[in-house]
C-alpha positions in Angstrom: 93.9 98.9 99.7 95.8 99.5 102.9 98.7 97.1 103.7 99.1 96.0 100.1 101.6 96.6 97.3 100.7 97.2 93.6 102.5 97.8 90.3 101.4 99.8 87.4 103.3 99.3 84.2 103.2 100.0 80.5 105.1 101.5 77.6 106.9 104.8 78.0 104.8 107.9 77.4 101.4 106.3 78.0 100.6 108.5 81.0 101.4 106.3 84.0 102.8 109.2 85.9 99.8 111.4 84.9 97.5 108.7 86.2 99.4 108.4 89.5 99.6 112.2 89.9 95.9 112.4 89.2 95.3 110.0 92.2 97.4 112.3 94.4 95.6 115.5 93.3 92.2 113.9 93.7 93.0 112.6 97.2 94.2 116.1 98.2 90.7 117.5 97.6 89.1 115.5 100.4 88.3 117.2 103.6 89.7 114.3 105.7 92.7 114.1 103.5 94.5 111.0 102.2 98.1 111.7 103.0 100.3 110.9 100.0 104.0 110.7 99.4 105.2 110.8 95.7 108.8 109.6 95.4 110.2 110.6 91.9 113.1 108.5 90.7 113.7 109.9 87.2 112.8 113.6 87.4 113.1 116.4 89.9 110.5 117.5 92.4 109.9 120.7 90.4 109.2 118.7 87.3 106.5 116.7 89.1 105.0 119.8 90.7 104.6 121.3 87.2 103.0 118.1 86.0 100.6 118.0 88.9 99.7 121.6 88.2 98.9 120.7 84.6 96.8 117.7 85.6 94.9 119.8 88.1 94.4 122.7 85.6 93.2 120.5 82.8 91.2 117.8 84.6 92.0 114.5 82.9 93.6 116.0 79.8 97.2 115.0 79.2 98.9 118.3 78.5 101.9 118.9 76.2 104.7 121.1 77.6 105.3 122.4 74.1 101.7 123.4 73.2 101.1 127.1 73.7 97.4 126.6 74.5 98.3 124.1 77.2 100.8 126.5 78.9 98.2 129.2 78.7 95.5 127.1 80.3 97.8 126.4 83.3 98.6 130.1 83.6 94.9 131.0 83.5 94.3 128.4 86.2 97.1 129.8 88.4 95.8 133.3 88.0 92.1 132.8 88.3 91.4 129.9 90.6 90.8 130.1 94.3 92.9 127.9 96.6 95.9 127.7 94.4 98.3 128.6 97.2 96.9 125.9 99.5 97.1 123.4 96.6 100.7 124.1 95.9 101.5 123.9 99.6 99.9 120.5 99.6 101.9 119.4 96.6 105.1 120.6 98.3 104.3 118.2 101.2 103.3 115.3 99.0 106.1 115.3 96.4 109.5 114.3 97.7 113.0 115.1 96.4 114.5 112.7 94.0 117.0 110.7 96.1 119.2 109.9 93.1 119.1 113.2 91.1 122.5 113.7 89.6 124.4 116.7 88.4 124.1 118.3 85.0 126.7 117.2 82.4 128.4 119.4 79.8 125.6 118.7 77.3 123.0 120.1 79.7 121.5 116.7 80.6 120.9 115.6 84.1 122.7 112.3 85.0 120.5 110.3 87.2 122.3 107.5 89.0 120.4 104.5 90.2 119.6 104.3 93.9 120.2 101.2 96.0 117.4 99.3 97.7 118.4 100.2 101.3 118.0 103.9 100.7 114.5 103.4 99.3 113.5 101.2 102.3 114.6 104.1 104.6 112.6 106.7 102.7 109.5 104.5 102.4 109.6 103.4 106.0 109.9 107.0 107.2 107.2 108.4 105.0 104.7 105.5 105.5 104.7 106.1 109.2 102.3 109.0 108.8 101.1 108.5 105.1 98.2 106.5 103.6 99.6 106.1 100.1 103.1 105.9 98.7 104.0 106.1 95.0 107.5 105.2 93.7 107.9 106.4 90.1 109.6 104.4 88.6 111.1 101.4 90.3 113.2 100.8 87.2 115.6 103.4 88.6 116.3 101.3 91.7 119.3 99.0 91.8 120.1 95.9 94.0 122.6 96.7 96.6 124.7 93.7 95.5 126.7 95.2 92.7 127.7 91.8 91.5 124.1 91.1 90.4 124.7 87.4 91.0 121.4 87.0 92.7 119.3 89.8 91.3 116.1 87.9 91.1 116.3 87.0 94.8 117.0 90.6 95.7 114.0 91.8 93.7 111.8 89.3 95.5 113.1 90.5 98.9 112.6 94.1 97.9 108.9 93.6 97.1 108.4 91.5 100.2 110.1 94.0 102.5 107.9 96.8 101.0 104.9 94.6 101.7 106.0 94.3 105.4 106.3 98.1 105.6 102.9 98.6 104.0 101.2 96.1 106.3 103.0 97.4 109.4 102.1 101.0 108.7 98.6 100.3 107.2 99.3 102.1 104.0 99.3 101.3 100.3 102.6 101.3 98.2 102.2 101.7 94.5 105.2 101.2 92.2 105.3 102.4 88.6 107.5 100.7 86.0 108.1 100.6 82.3 107.4 97.6 80.2 109.9 95.9 77.9 109.5 96.4 74.2 106.5 94.4 73.2 107.2 91.6 70.8 105.8 91.2 67.3 104.5 88.0 65.8 104.1 87.9 62.0 104.0 91.7 61.9 101.3 92.0 64.6 102.0 93.6 68.0 101.3 91.3 70.8 99.3 92.3 73.9 101.2 93.3 77.0 101.4 90.7 79.7 103.0 90.5 83.1 106.0 88.9 81.5 106.6 92.3 79.8 107.3 94.1 83.0 110.8 95.6 82.9 113.0 94.1 85.5 112.9 90.8 87.3 109.8 88.6 87.1 109.9 88.6 90.9 108.2 92.0 90.8 105.1 90.6 89.2 105.0 87.5 91.4 105.1 89.1 94.8 102.8 92.1 94.5 99.1 91.8 95.4 97.8 94.0 92.5 99.2 94.5 89.0 97.7 96.9 86.5 98.8 97.5 82.9 98.1 100.8 81.2 98.2 100.3 77.5 97.5 102.6 74.6 96.3 101.7 71.1 94.5 102.8 68.0 91.2 104.6 68.8 89.4 102.5 66.2 90.4 99.3 67.9 89.8 100.5 71.4 87.3 98.6 73.4 86.4 98.0 77.1 84.5 94.9 78.2 81.3 95.9 79.8 79.0 93.2 81.2 78.6 90.5 78.7 79.4 92.6 75.6 81.8 95.2 74.3 81.4 99.0 74.3 83.5 101.2 72.2 85.0 104.5 73.6 86.7 107.5 72.0 90.0 107.0 73.9 93.4 105.5 73.3 94.2 104.0 76.7 93.0 101.0 78.6 93.9 99.8 82.1 93.9 96.0 82.5 93.7 94.4 85.9 96.4 91.8 85.3 96.7 90.3 88.7 95.1 90.4 92.1 95.5 88.0 94.9 91.9 88.5 95.9 90.4 87.5 92.5 87.9 90.4 92.1 88.3 92.2 88.8 91.1 90.1 87.4 91.4 90.4 83.7 88.9 93.3 83.5 89.6 96.3 81.3 88.8 99.9 82.2 88.7 102.7 79.6 90.9 105.6 80.5 89.5 108.8 79.0 92.2 111.5 79.3 90.1 114.5 78.2 88.5 117.7 79.6 85.2 115.9 80.0 86.7 112.6 81.3 85.1 110.8 84.2 86.1 111.3 87.8 88.0 108.5 89.5 85.1 108.0 91.9 82.9 106.8 89.1 85.1 103.7 88.8 85.2 103.1 92.5 88.9 103.6 92.5 88.7 106.5 95.0 86.2 106.5 97.8 85.4 109.3 100.3 84.4 107.0 103.1 85.4 103.7 104.7 83.0 101.6 102.6 84.4 98.9 100.3 85.4 99.8 96.8 83.0 99.1 94.0 
């Protein structure tokens, strides 16, 4: 929704970035075009271009960079699909350079320093002037500008509020991705993720309008509430609408099927091709 700020969070490796990149690639298909800006905070632009190509080549399937068949499917898509050049050109415009990407150390690892709040404000303000949708991935790589950290909660609160001002002023939506803290265990049982598990200050969860949790779990225990009952799915991920200031959908679960035959985003009303209200 335009003029609003949302957070998607969950455990590392549960396809938050794939989910966000799928949104970008789906929006790029539309004739009218939903102008997106994807701001990577942990990896390089090239890393995300490769990930977007994999998402596009394999539909909803989460690909493995080490699997030979996955690499081949992407190569086949590049060689045998019409419009690849235009698609890659569109990606180049959508995905921004990592503002904090550091240099490679002696071990061959890239050292990625945290980026201060003011620099992120400058980038988001600039990009949102002519964009409809901004993704920051992840916000856990952003540091308060006050190095003393004496008032970090207050700075986190002002960070979210100022992003909200930018979103409202430029009539765009700003989505932030974040990791969750390690989930606790009680008597040997894993607890469900809640907003309190969001990595970073609790201010992030208090001052956004929308909050979604992408969780993954055992297929045999997977379920998604449908109507007044429960329907079981052959999937391992569920998206929970943890918070919305507007009430609609709060607490609902949505099955996320990352497979070749997975559903299009439009089925869930999460992407619409016209100006009508979302389902």
